[in-house]
Backbone as CSV, one residue per row, in Angstrom:
resi,resn,N_x,N_y,N_z,CA_x,CA_y,CA_z,C_x,C_y,C_z
1,MET,-10.375,-4.655,-14.394,-9.911,-3.285,-14.623,-8.670,-2.935,-13.828
2,ILE,-8.474,-3.609,-12.689,-7.313,-3.331,-11.852,-6.568,-4.621,-11.573
3,SER,-5.255,-4.578,-11.738,-4.396,-5.682,-11.321,-3.863,-5.338,-9.936
4,ILE,-4.193,-6.147,-8.949,-3.735,-5.921,-7.575,-2.523,-6.797,-7.332
5,ILE,-1.403,-6.155,-7.021,-0.139,-6.864,-6.813,0.225,-6.815,-5.342
6,THR,0.398,-7.984,-4.735,0.674,-8.081,-3.304,1.750,-9.122,-3.063
7,SER,2.754,-8.749,-2.303,3.779,-9.721,-1.916,3.580,-10.086,-0.448
8,VAL,3.783,-11.358,-0.141,3.548,-11.820,1.227,4.691,-12.699,1.711
9,HIS,4.856,-12.678,3.030,5.754,-13.617,3.702,5.104,-13.944,5.046
10,ASN,4.368,-15.055,5.075,3.609,-15.482,6.250,2.462,-14.516,6.558
11,GLN,2.062,-14.387,7.825,0.900,-13.591,8.261,-0.407,-14.158,7.694
12,LEU,-0.645,-15.435,7.908,-1.811,-16.110,7.331,-3.125,-15.445,7.724
13,ASN,-3.317,-15.127,9.002,-4.580,-14.545,9.440,-4.818,-13.181,8.798
14,MET,-3.768,-12.396,8.676,-3.890,-11.105,8.008,-4.217,-11.302,6.536
15,ASN,-3.596,-12.276,5.925,-3.851,-12.555,4.512,-5.308,-12.954,4.274
16,LYS,-5.861,-13.723,5.190,-7.258,-14.133,5.070,-8.191,-12.922,5.143
17,LEU,-7.920,-12.009,6.084,-8.768,-10.834,6.236,-8.605,-9.886,5.057
18,PHE,-7.393,-9.736,4.574,-7.116,-8.901,3.399,-7.921,-9.408,2.202
19,TYR,-7.877,-10.701,1.967,-8.588,-11.281,0.827,-10.103,-11.157,1.011
20,GLU,-10.571,-11.424,2.214,-12.002,-11.323,2.504,-12.530,-9.916,2.215
21,THR,-11.756,-8.918,2.616,-12.197,-7.538,2.426,-12.134,-7.115,0.968
22,LEU,-11.140,-7.578,0.236,-11.076,-7.306,-1.203,-12.324,-7.832,-1.898
23,GLN,-12.693,-9.057,-1.562,-13.864,-9.670,-2.177,-15.136,-8.913,-1.816
24,LYS,-15.218,-8.463,-0.594,-16.429,-7.813,-0.091,-16.588,-6.376,-0.583
25,ASN,-15.490,-5.629,-0.629,-15.589,-4.186,-0.848,-15.182,-3.693,-2.232
26,SER,-14.686,-4.564,-3.085,-14.357,-4.162,-4.459,-15.620,-4.211,-5.306
27,SER,-15.801,-3.198,-6.136,-17.015,-3.150,-6.959,-16.740,-3.382,-8.439
28,LEU,-15.479,-3.407,-8.841,-15.097,-3.606,-10.232,-14.276,-4.891,-10.369
29,PRO,-14.219,-5.453,-11.577,-13.407,-6.652,-11.774,-11.929,-6.366,-11.467
30,PHE,-11.266,-7.340,-10.909,-9.826,-7.196,-10.654,-9.166,-8.564,-10.762
31,GLU,-7.864,-8.540,-10.975,-7.084,-9.764,-10.875,-6.149,-9.596,-9.690
32,LEU,-6.013,-10.636,-8.898,-5.126,-10.612,-7.740,-3.864,-11.387,-8.065
33,ILE,-2.742,-10.666,-8.048,-1.433,-11.269,-8.294,-0.687,-11.322,-6.969
34,VAL,-0.372,-12.511,-6.519,0.316,-12.681,-5.235,1.701,-13.246,-5.459
35,ILE,2.684,-12.561,-4.904,4.055,-13.048,-4.921,4.359,-13.559,-3.526
36,ASP,4.555,-14.842,-3.384,4.805,-15.435,-2.072,6.299,-15.651,-1.868
37,ASN,6.803,-15.071,-0.787,8.233,-15.147,-0.483,8.528,-16.272,0.501
38,ASN,8.252,-17.497,0.043,8.571,-18.706,0.798,7.890,-18.738,2.164
39,SER,6.584,-18.480,2.174,5.820,-18.552,3.422,5.794,-19.976,3.955
40,THR,5.741,-20.094,5.278,5.767,-21.421,5.901,4.588,-21.645,6.844
41,ASP,3.623,-20.711,6.860,2.519,-20.798,7.824,1.176,-21.119,7.174
42,GLY,1.183,-21.528,5.924,-0.059,-21.830,5.214,-0.485,-20.740,4.253
43,SER,0.199,-19.588,4.283,-0.150,-18.487,3.377,0.067,-18.881,1.918
44,LYS,1.113,-19.640,1.679,1.414,-20.082,0.311,0.257,-20.901,-0.255
45,GLU,-0.225,-21.853,0.535,-1.305,-22.721,0.096,-2.609,-21.928,-0.042
46,PHE,-2.830,-20.978,0.870,-4.050,-20.170,0.842,-4.134,-19.365,-0.447
47,PHE,-3.072,-18.653,-0.777,-3.114,-17.799,-1.955,-2.945,-18.579,-3.259
48,LYS,-2.307,-19.714,-3.186,-2.188,-20.536,-4.392,-3.567,-20.923,-4.888
49,ASP,-4.489,-21.066,-3.963,-5.866,-21.432,-4.301,-6.718,-20.211,-4.653
50,LYS,-6.421,-19.042,-4.031,-7.277,-17.862,-4.168,-6.826,-16.880,-5.252
51,ALA,-5.536,-16.735,-5.458,-5.024,-15.714,-6.375,-5.296,-16.077,-7.830
52,ASP,-5.460,-15.032,-8.645,-5.606,-15.257,-10.083,-4.260,-15.622,-10.702
53,VAL,-3.208,-15.002,-10.187,-1.842,-15.328,-10.599,-1.020,-15.507,-9.329
54,PHE,-0.365,-16.632,-9.195,0.435,-16.927,-8.004,1.885,-17.136,-8.416
55,ILE,2.780,-16.343,-7.820,4.200,-16.426,-8.145,4.967,-16.839,-6.886
56,PRO,5.499,-18.046,-6.846,6.248,-18.494,-5.665,7.736,-18.163,-5.785
57,ASN,8.274,-17.547,-4.751,9.716,-17.333,-4.667,10.295,-18.312,-3.652
58,GLU,11.474,-18.803,-3.920,12.088,-19.760,-3.005,12.745,-19.077,-1.818
59,GLU,12.901,-17.744,-1.900,13.471,-16.971,-0.794,12.643,-15.709,-0.599
60,ASN,12.965,-14.958,0.455,12.246,-13.725,0.765,12.922,-12.547,0.077
61,TYR,12.248,-11.975,-0.922,12.823,-10.871,-1.683,12.270,-9.526,-1.232
62,SER,12.965,-8.465,-1.580,12.583,-7.113,-1.194,11.302,-6.678,-1.916
63,TYR,10.667,-5.648,-1.356,9.406,-5.137,-1.888,9.480,-4.779,-3.378
64,PRO,10.418,-3.934,-3.819,10.404,-3.534,-5.236,10.641,-4.689,-6.197
65,HIS,11.451,-5.647,-5.809,11.681,-6.813,-6.664,10.369,-7.560,-6.900
66,CYS,9.613,-7.744,-5.833,8.341,-8.465,-5.937,7.318,-7.691,-6.760
67,GLN,7.282,-6.369,-6.590,6.325,-5.572,-7.351,6.617,-5.643,-8.845
68,ASN,7.882,-5.654,-9.193,8.250,-5.773,-10.611,7.902,-7.147,-11.164
69,GLN,7.967,-8.176,-10.333,7.512,-9.492,-10.765,6.021,-9.435,-11.125
70,GLY,5.271,-8.687,-10.324,3.850,-8.540,-10.595,3.569,-7.747,-11.849
71,ILE,4.309,-6.673,-12.048,4.139,-5.836,-13.244,4.319,-6.669,-14.512
72,ALA,5.274,-7.575,-14.479,5.610,-8.370,-15.664,4.450,-9.242,-16.147
73,VAL,3.521,-9.574,-15.245,2.431,-10.470,-15.642,1.056,-9.797,-15.585
74,ALA,0.989,-8.555,-15.102,-0.301,-7.867,-14.949,-0.959,-7.620,-16.303
75,LYS,-2.263,-7.828,-16.370,-2.953,-7.686,-17.663,-3.773,-6.409,-17.786
76,TYR,-4.043,-5.723,-16.671,-4.879,-4.528,-16.743,-4.052,-3.250,-16.806
77,HIS,-4.715,-2.146,-17.153,-4.032,-0.862,-17.332,-3.780,-0.127,-16.021
78,TYR,-4.489,-0.526,-14.972,-4.283,0.074,-13.652,-3.721,-0.990,-12.722
79,LEU,-2.644,-0.634,-12.013,-1.991,-1.591,-11.129,-2.008,-1.050,-9.703
80,ALA,-2.595,-1.826,-8.793,-2.635,-1.453,-7.384,-1.557,-2.232,-6.643
81,PHE,-0.655,-1.515,-6.010,0.414,-2.137,-5.235,0.001,-2.072,-3.772
82,PHE,-0.538,-3.180,-3.276,-1.131,-3.232,-1.945,-0.306,-4.092,-1.004
83,ASN,-0.035,-3.568,0.188,0.473,-4.416,1.253,-0.600,-5.436,1.615
84,ASN,-0.198,-6.540,2.197,-1.183,-7.547,2.597,-1.841,-7.213,3.929
85,ASP,-1.367,-6.169,4.621,-1.936,-5.818,5.928,-2.793,-4.554,5.856
86,ILE,-3.667,-4.515,4.849,-4.583,-3.383,4.706,-6.016,-3.888,4.571
87,LEU,-6.963,-2.989,4.841,-8.376,-3.244,4.596,-8.897,-2.147,3.697
88,VAL,-9.434,-2.516,2.555,-9.982,-1.521,1.635,-11.405,-1.162,2.053
89,SER,-11.822,0.045,1.707,-13.181,0.488,2.005,-14.102,0.189,0.824
90,LYS,-15.406,0.279,1.028,-16.367,-0.034,-0.015,-16.208,0.875,-1.232
91,GLU,-16.226,0.254,-2.395,-16.106,0.949,-3.683,-14.817,1.766,-3.791
92,TRP,-13.773,1.319,-3.132,-12.473,1.989,-3.210,-12.019,2.120,-4.653
93,ASP,-12.256,1.060,-5.417,-11.774,1.012,-6.795,-12.526,1.980,-7.701
94,LYS,-13.822,1.974,-7.603,-14.647,2.864,-8.411,-14.334,4.329,-8.106
95,LYS,-14.192,4.652,-6.834,-13.941,6.033,-6.417,-12.555,6.515,-6.849
96,ILE,-11.544,5.666,-6.675,-10.182,6.111,-6.987,-9.981,6.249,-8.494
97,LEU,-10.587,5.361,-9.279,-10.454,5.470,-10.736,-11.167,6.714,-11.251
98,GLN,-12.277,7.061,-10.637,-12.999,8.266,-11.032,-12.141,9.507,-10.787
99,ILE,-11.473,9.531,-9.646,-10.591,10.659,-9.323,-9.429,10.728,-10.308
100,MET,-8.816,9.596,-10.593,-7.687,9.559,-11.518,-8.090,10.047,-12.902
101,ASN,-9.238,9.612,-13.375,-9.690,10.013,-14.708,-10.099,11.473,-14.755
102,ASP,-10.819,11.937,-13.750,-11.288,13.325,-13.732,-10.143,14.324,-13.600
103,LYS,-9.100,13.943,-12.867,-8.014,14.869,-12.582,-6.725,14.556,-13.349
104,ALA,-6.806,13.596,-14.273,-5.644,13.215,-15.088,-4.439,12.873,-14.214
105,ILE,-4.673,11.988,-13.249,-3.621,11.530,-12.332,-3.208,10.118,-12.726
106,GLU,-1.913,9.890,-12.841,-1.419,8.566,-13.226,-0.858,7.773,-12.056
107,VAL,-0.490,8.458,-10.982,0.071,7.787,-9.808,-0.598,8.375,-8.567
108,ILE,-1.257,7.518,-7.773,-2.049,8.014,-6.648,-1.984,7.018,-5.493
109,SER,-2.204,7.515,-4.292,-2.331,6.627,-3.133,-3.550,7.042,-2.333
110,PHE,-3.834,6.294,-1.308,-5.061,6.461,-0.540,-4.774,7.091,0.822
111,ALA,-5.788,7.744,1.375,-5.684,8.199,2.755,-5.679,6.966,3.661
112,THR,-4.785,6.944,4.627,-4.712,5.846,5.580,-4.428,6.411,6.959
113,ASN,-4.423,5.555,7.959,-4.059,5.980,9.299,-2.575,6.337,9.387
114,ASP,-1.815,6.109,8.311,-0.415,6.547,8.239,-0.300,7.987,7.750
115,HIS,-1.215,8.385,6.874,-1.049,9.662,6.169,-2.414,10.271,5.893
116,LEU,-2.662,11.424,6.503,-3.956,12.083,6.378,-3.793,13.538,5.976
117,GLU,-4.835,14.342,6.173,-4.877,15.693,5.614,-3.962,16.696,6.297
118,ASN,-3.599,16.445,7.543,-2.644,17.329,8.218,-1.977,16.580,9.363
119,LYS,-0.939,17.148,9.893,-0.139,16.457,10.908,-0.883,16.258,12.217
120,ILE,-1.781,17.173,12.553,-2.522,17.068,13.808,-3.456,15.855,13.783
121,VAL,-4.244,15.748,12.721,-5.162,14.613,12.570,-4.374,13.313,12.470
122,GLN,-3.311,13.364,11.730,-2.468,12.190,11.504,-1.878,11.680,12.818
123,LYS,-1.362,12.571,13.632,-0.743,12.189,14.909,-1.768,11.598,15.865
124,LYS,-2.948,12.203,15.909,-4.023,11.711,16.780,-4.451,10.308,16.374
125,MET,-4.618,10.095,15.075,-5.027,8.794,14.557,-3.958,7.738,14.835
126,HIS,-2.711,8.089,14.608,-1.604,7.153,14.817,-1.503,6.743,16.285
127,LYS,-1.661,7.704,17.177,-1.572,7.429,18.612,-2.690,6.495,19.059
128,LYS,-3.901,6.743,18.567,-5.035,5.897,18.921,-4.830,4.480,18.410
129,TRP,-4.408,4.341,17.160,-4.215,3.018,16.575,-3.124,2.244,17.292
130,LYS,-2.055,2.899,17.634,-0.935,2.231,18.313,-1.394,1.663,19.653
131,ARG,-2.195,2.429,20.388,-2.687,2.003,21.693,-3.606,0.784,21.555
132,ILE,-4.520,0.842,20.604,-5.462,-0.268,20.385,-4.740,-1.515,19.907
133,LYS,-3.858,-1.336,18.945,-3.158,-2.472,18.337,-2.368,-3.267,19.371
134,TYR,-1.579,-2.579,20.160,-0.727,-3.282,21.111,-1.521,-3.898,22.251
135,PHE,-2.620,-3.253,22.655,-3.429,-3.801,23.740,-4.097,-5.102,23.316
136,ILE,-4.762,-5.086,22.165,-5.474,-6.279,21.712,-4.504,-7.389,21.339
137,ARG,-3.386,-7.025,20.751,-2.392,-8.049,20.406,-1.879,-8.756,21.652
138,ALA,-1.634,-7.987,22.716,-1.166,-8.575,23.970,-2.254,-9.413,24.634
139,LEU,-3.513,-8.999,24.431,-4.637,-9.670,25.077,-4.998,-10.981,24.401
140,SER,-5.053,-10.976,23.075,-5.568,-12.164,22.381,-4.750,-12.604,21.176
141,GLY,-3.557,-12.029,20.976,-2.728,-12.444,19.863,-3.240,-11.922,18.535
142,ILE,-2.739,-12.495,17.464,-3.137,-12.053,16.128,-3.886,-13.176,15.424
143,ASN,-5.185,-13.024,15.352,-6.030,-13.933,14.594,-7.091,-13.085,13.900
144,VAL,-7.883,-13.676,13.055,-8.870,-12.903,12.290,-9.825,-12.173,13.221
145,ARG,-10.232,-12.838,14.282,-11.167,-12.226,15.232,-10.553,-11.008,15.915
146,SER,-9.304,-11.123,16.366,-8.660,-10.000,17.055,-8.369,-8.853,16.094
147,LEU,-8.070,-9.174,14.848,-7.838,-8.129,13.852,-9.119,-7.324,13.609
148,LYS,-10.243,-8.022,13.523,-11.526,-7.341,13.340,-11.884,-6.519,14.576
149,ARG,-11.511,-7.018,15.743,-11.775,-6.278,16.978,-10.972,-4.983,17.004
150,MET,-9.731,-5.040,16.531,-8.914,-3.829,16.452,-9.604,-2.755,15.621
151,VAL,-10.110,-3.164,14.460,-10.781,-2.229,13.552,-12.044,-1.672,14.196
152,LYS,-12.785,-2.522,14.899,-14.010,-2.097,15.576,-13.703,-1.051,16.637
153,TRP,-12.698,-1.283,17.430,-12.323,-0.334,18.484,-11.785,0.968,17.890
154,MET,-11.144,0.854,16.766,-10.535,2.028,16.134,-11.581,2.945,15.511
155,TYR,-12.529,2.368,14.795,-13.445,3.172,13.980,-14.913,3.074,14.386
156,GLY,-15.250,2.117,15.224,-16.658,1.844,15.449,-17.172,1.090,14.239
157,ASP,-17.927,1.735,13.398,-18.373,1.155,12.133,-17.426,1.640,11.029
158,PHE,-16.592,0.740,10.531,-15.581,1.107,9.536,-16.206,1.670,8.271
159,ASP,-17.296,1.069,7.821,-17.959,1.545,6.603,-18.473,2.974,6.783
160,LYS,-19.074,3.247,7.915,-19.597,4.591,8.183,-18.460,5.608,8.273
161,PHE,-17.366,5.211,8.892,-16.209,6.095,9.002,-15.690,6.458,7.616
162,CYS,-15.549,5.465,6.758,-15.023,5.699,5.410,-15.998,6.529,4.574
163,ASN,-17.285,6.268,4.717,-18.285,7.049,3.994,-18.272,8.505,4.427
164,ALA,-18.102,8.730,5.731,-18.065,10.098,6.257,-16.863,10.852,5.707
165,ARG,-15.728,10.170,5.607,-14.538,10.810,5.031,-14.774,11.163,3.564
166,TYR,-15.409,10.247,2.851,-15.646,10.511,1.436,-16.607,11.695,1.256
167,GLU,-17.615,11.773,2.092,-18.555,12.890,2.019,-17.861,14.209,2.344
168,THR,-16.883,14.157,3.226,-16.153,15.375,3.619,-15.179,15.822,2.541
169,PHE,-14.399,14.893,2.013,-13.305,15.255,1.109,-13.598,14.998,-0.371
170,LYS,-14.569,14.124,-0.654,-14.909,13.812,-2.041,-13.671,13.439,-2.856
171,ASP,-13.390,14.231,-3.905,-12.268,13.906,-4.797,-11.022,14.753,-4.519
172,ALA,-10.939,15.349,-3.338,-9.799,16.203,-2.995,-8.499,15.383,-2.933
173,VAL,-7.433,15.954,-3.482,-6.117,15.309,-3.441,-5.073,16.323,-3.002
174,VAL,-4.005,15.809,-2.411,-2.843,16.631,-2.078,-1.597,15.864,-2.481
175,GLU,-0.515,16.550,-2.611,0.748,15.897,-2.935,1.205,15.095,-1.720
176,GLY,1.450,13.822,-1.917,1.863,12.968,-0.811,1.543,11.516,-1.100
177,PHE,1.775,10.656,-0.098,1.539,9.233,-0.343,1.460,8.430,0.947
178,SER,0.745,7.320,0.850,0.761,6.255,1.848,1.378,5.052,1.155
179,GLY,2.523,4.639,1.598,3.280,3.614,0.891,2.639,2.243,0.854
180,SER,1.674,1.988,1.738,1.047,0.661,1.801,0.046,0.417,0.685
181,CYS,-0.358,1.482,-0.003,-1.404,1.317,-1.026,-1.267,2.391,-2.103
182,ILE,-0.659,2.021,-3.193,-0.405,2.938,-4.307,-0.981,2.349,-5.593
183,LEU,-1.615,3.197,-6.394,-2.200,2.751,-7.653,-1.554,3.523,-8.808
184,ILE,-1.105,2.811,-9.820,-0.364,3.416,-10.926,-0.976,2.993,-12.265
185,LYS,-1.180,3.965,-13.121,-1.607,3.674,-14.487,-0.389,3.219,-15.280
186,LYS,-0.536,2.215,-16.093,0.609,1.650,-16.817,1.374,2.692,-17.621
187,SER,0.672,3.693,-18.129,1.334,4.728,-18.925,2.404,5.469,-18.146
188,ALA,2.290,5.482,-16.823,3.270,6.200,-15.999,4.637,5.528,-16.046
189,PHE,4.655,4.210,-16.216,5.934,3.497,-16.226,6.814,3.918,-17.401
190,GLU,6.188,4.362,-18.492,6.950,4.825,-19.645,7.679,6.132,-19.339
191,LYS,7.193,6.861,-18.355,7.793,8.154,-17.988,8.769,8.040,-16.818
192,ILE,8.443,7.198,-15.839,9.276,7.153,-14.629,9.979,5.815,-14.427
193,GLY,9.634,4.826,-15.244,10.236,3.509,-15.080,9.525,2.703,-14.004
194,ILE,9.868,1.425,-13.894,9.269,0.556,-12.886,9.978,0.774,-11.553
195,TRP,9.647,-0.025,-10.557,10.251,0.145,-9.230,11.759,-0.065,-9.283
196,ASP,12.483,0.779,-8.580,13.938,0.651,-8.497,14.254,-0.414,-7.450
197,GLU,14.769,-1.542,-7.894,14.990,-2.674,-7.008,16.160,-2.484,-6.052
198,ARG,16.852,-1.376,-6.157,17.943,-1.110,-5.222,17.454,-0.480,-3.923
199,LEU,16.176,-0.073,-3.892,15.676,0.692,-2.752,14.514,-0.002,-2.060
200,GLN,14.706,-0.383,-0.813,13.618,-0.964,-0.049,12.566,0.096,0.275
201,VAL,12.999,1.341,0.460,12.048,2.449,0.675,11.583,2.936,-0.705
202,ALA,10.976,2.040,-1.427,10.638,2.292,-2.828,9.519,3.308,-2.986
203,ASP,8.673,3.475,-1.954,7.595,4.454,-2.047,8.148,5.879,-2.063
204,PHE,9.177,6.147,-1.257,9.811,7.463,-1.277,10.471,7.717,-2.628
205,ASP,11.132,6.706,-3.146,11.778,6.845,-4.448,10.760,7.110,-5.543
206,LEU,9.623,6.441,-5.477,8.563,6.657,-6.460,8.067,8.094,-6.398
207,PHE,7.867,8.585,-5.195,7.429,9.970,-5.046,8.459,10.930,-5.635
208,PHE,9.713,10.717,-5.309,10.771,11.595,-5.813,10.816,11.578,-7.336
209,ARG,10.658,10.403,-7.925,10.726,10.301,-9.390,9.554,10.997,-10.077
210,THR,8.349,10.855,-9.496,7.206,11.546,-10.102,7.343,13.056,-9.957
211,LYS,7.878,13.490,-8.826,8.016,14.925,-8.618,9.092,15.513,-9.523
212,GLU,10.201,14.829,-9.649,11.274,15.314,-10.519,10.811,15.338,-11.974
213,ARG,10.093,14.308,-12.385,9.574,14.260,-13.760,8.588,15.401,-13.999
214,ALA,7.743,15.682,-13.009,6.764,16.762,-13.136,7.452,18.110,-13.310
215,VAL,8.520,18.319,-12.585,9.258,19.584,-12.657,9.984,19.718,-13.990
216,GLN,10.572,18.632,-14.457,11.404,18.685,-15.663,10.595,18.662,-16.960
217,TYR,9.514,17.832,-16.986,8.813,17.618,-18.252,7.337,18.032,-18.226
218,HIS,6.782,18.246,-17.065,5.384,18.682,-16.930,4.393,17.728,-17.598
219,ASP,4.737,16.441,-17.667,3.849,15.485,-18.323,3.262,14.460,-17.347
220,ILE,3.460,14.681,-16.066,2.912,13.813,-15.027,2.791,14.632,-13.754
221,LYS,1.864,14.253,-12.900,1.740,14.930,-11.614,2.513,14.152,-10.550
222,PRO,3.075,14.853,-9.564,3.709,14.136,-8.459,2.704,13.197,-7.800
223,LEU,3.179,12.159,-7.167,2.328,11.199,-6.474,1.332,11.927,-5.573
224,GLN,0.045,11.632,-5.768,-1.035,12.319,-5.060,-1.679,11.416,-4.001
225,LEU,-2.219,12.056,-2.954,-2.921,11.360,-1.888,-4.406,11.702,-1.985
226,ALA,-5.261,10.687,-2.173,-6.708,10.900,-2.266,-7.292,10.953,-0.859
227,LEU,-7.679,12.133,-0.412,-8.103,12.325,0.971,-9.437,11.663,1.292
228,GLY,-10.283,11.469,0.301,-11.611,10.937,0.566,-11.751,9.437,0.457
229,VAL,-10.751,8.764,-0.080,-10.832,7.305,-0.260,-9.886,6.655,0.750
230,TYR,-10.473,6.046,1.759,-9.702,5.597,2.929,-9.424,4.104,2.904
231,ILE,-8.220,3.749,3.345,-7.821,2.358,3.529,-7.157,2.242,4.899
232,HIS,-7.512,1.203,5.641,-6.862,1.001,6.941,-5.591,0.185,6.770
233,HIS,-4.538,0.624,7.448,-3.262,-0.095,7.418,-2.958,-0.615,8.818
234,PHE,-2.807,-1.916,8.945,-2.522,-2.509,10.251,-1.106,-2.204,10.736
235,GLN,-0.258,-1.783,9.827,1.145,-1.489,10.141,1.848,-2.753,10.631
236,ARG,2.925,-2.608,11.358,3.719,-3.775,11.778,3.031,-4.494,12.928
237,LEU,2.449,-5.642,12.631,1.710,-6.383,13.650,2.583,-7.379,14.401
238,THR,3.588,-7.904,13.727,4.422,-8.916,14.361,5.600,-8.266,15.057
239,LEU,6.015,-8.874,16.161,7.172,-8.373,16.882,8.421,-8.613,16.050
240,ARG,9.327,-7.665,16.096,10.561,-7.808,15.329,11.418,-8.935,15.899
241,SER,11.838,-9.787,15.021,12.658,-10.916,15.442,14.098,-10.493,15.649
242,LYS,14.743,-11.120,16.631,16.158,-10.845,16.866,17.012,-11.470,15.766
243,ASN,16.460,-12.506,15.143,17.194,-13.182,14.077,16.572,-12.813,12.726
244,VAL,16.813,-11.586,12.315,16.231,-11.098,11.078,16.930,-11.733,9.880
245,ILE,16.145,-12.348,9.016,16.699,-12.964,7.817,16.788,-11.901,6.727
246,PRO,17.980,-11.630,6.209,18.110,-10.597,5.171,17.402,-11.019,3.887
247,PHE,17.005,-10.022,3.096,16.398,-10.322,1.806,17.397,-11.055,0.919
248,ALA,16.871,-11.872,0.031,17.731,-12.611,-0.888,18.533,-11.663,-1.764
249,ASP,17.980,-10.455,-2.009,18.671,-9.460,-2.833,19.226,-8.304,-1.995
250,GLN,19.501,-8.583,-0.729,19.965,-7.562,0.205,21.226,-6.839,-0.287
251,LYS,22.105,-7.543,-0.936,23.380,-6.963,-1.368,23.191,-5.856,-2.407
252,ASN,22.035,-5.845,-3.051,21.772,-4.834,-4.084,21.150,-3.557,-3.534
253,ILE,20.692,-3.589,-2.277,19.915,-2.484,-1.723,20.802,-1.327,-1.253
254,ILE,20.411,-0.123,-1.637,21.116,1.087,-1.210,20.132,1.989,-0.477
255,SER,20.632,3.010,0.180,19.767,3.946,0.904,19.231,5.006,-0.044
256,ILE,18.155,5.656,0.372,17.574,6.731,-0.430,18.562,7.878,-0.590
257,LYS,19.372,8.090,0.422,20.378,9.164,0.392,21.458,8.862,-0.641
258,GLU,21.791,7.581,-0.776,22.814,7.200,-1.754,22.352,7.495,-3.175
259,LYS,21.069,7.355,-3.439,20.562,7.610,-4.782,20.304,9.092,-5.027
260,TRP,19.654,9.759,-4.066,19.175,11.118,-4.304,20.050,12.203,-3.686
261,GLY,20.922,11.827,-2.773,21.848,12.790,-2.195,21.167,13.997,-1.572
262,ASP,21.654,15.184,-1.895,21.146,16.419,-1.300,19.756,16.797,-1.777
263,LYS,19.264,16.132,-2.815,17.919,16.423,-3.319,16.827,15.910,-2.379
264,THR,17.158,14.954,-1.527,16.159,14.263,-0.715,15.270,15.220,0.060
265,GLU,15.861,16.103,0.829,15.086,17.021,1.668,14.260,17.983,0.827
266,ALA,14.832,18.496,-0.234,14.128,19.461,-1.081,12.910,18.837,-1.758
267,LEU,13.023,17.592,-2.175,11.927,16.924,-2.872,10.770,16.593,-1.935
268,TYR,11.074,16.354,-0.657,10.042,15.903,0.268,9.519,16.991,1.204
269,LYS,10.087,18.165,1.153,9.802,19.187,2.160,8.346,19.661,2.201
270,ASP,7.629,19.609,1.094,6.278,20.126,1.050,5.199,19.073,1.302
271,VAL,5.599,17.842,1.566,4.636,16.759,1.742,4.187,16.685,3.197
272,ILE,2.883,16.507,3.427,2.355,16.367,4.781,2.982,15.176,5.456
273,GLY,3.391,15.349,6.696,3.917,14.240,7.480,5.392,14.010,7.253
């Protein structure tokens, strides 16, 4: 029922945990489409064996380019664009599809430690996660065990935390997004188009396009945030390298300001965070 599209470049231990959690916590059939951007740490071999569709790139391409590669081969009507550094909660798929169908939403994202119901809660959560992440990473590095320890320290029982959020918020949505985990119904692409490969900040562009379309044609809702369906985002786990390798399509990338100009602030002003 859902095509999950994920692009990766190394991070083998994170990839293992991501896949493990998908298998454990998904309740509906899905296909996993992995676009590998020339990984060299075993991630390529891992996903070549595990993914339903495996697309190898010889170089490291930008996020929107990879997502469009996934769209081209996806077979289901719902497409989940997931970062590889997330953990889904139990029955995430069943709950989010129910919300989309009940509320006629075509583009939606999940509540995460990046984006929550208000700035106060969001700031508190972000501060706690940052402290835990850096401490454990410095103590024991990044492996599956340390990643699970981070989650344990952050939430206690992750399943109970996610269930409590769902009981509190149920199917409540607000205008907004968490860029690490977005789900789109295929019908939306006919209205807003696929990912704009000129923009690395493609999640902001997606939000702007849904909002502009909603204002002009009233045939789609702006990108919504499902407050009750939670996904954990590990955020940037690896230290930034001094020798950053540019994307293979770097020359095509423009800033959000270059595309949207003075509209940028007006389009985003009402979104939490």
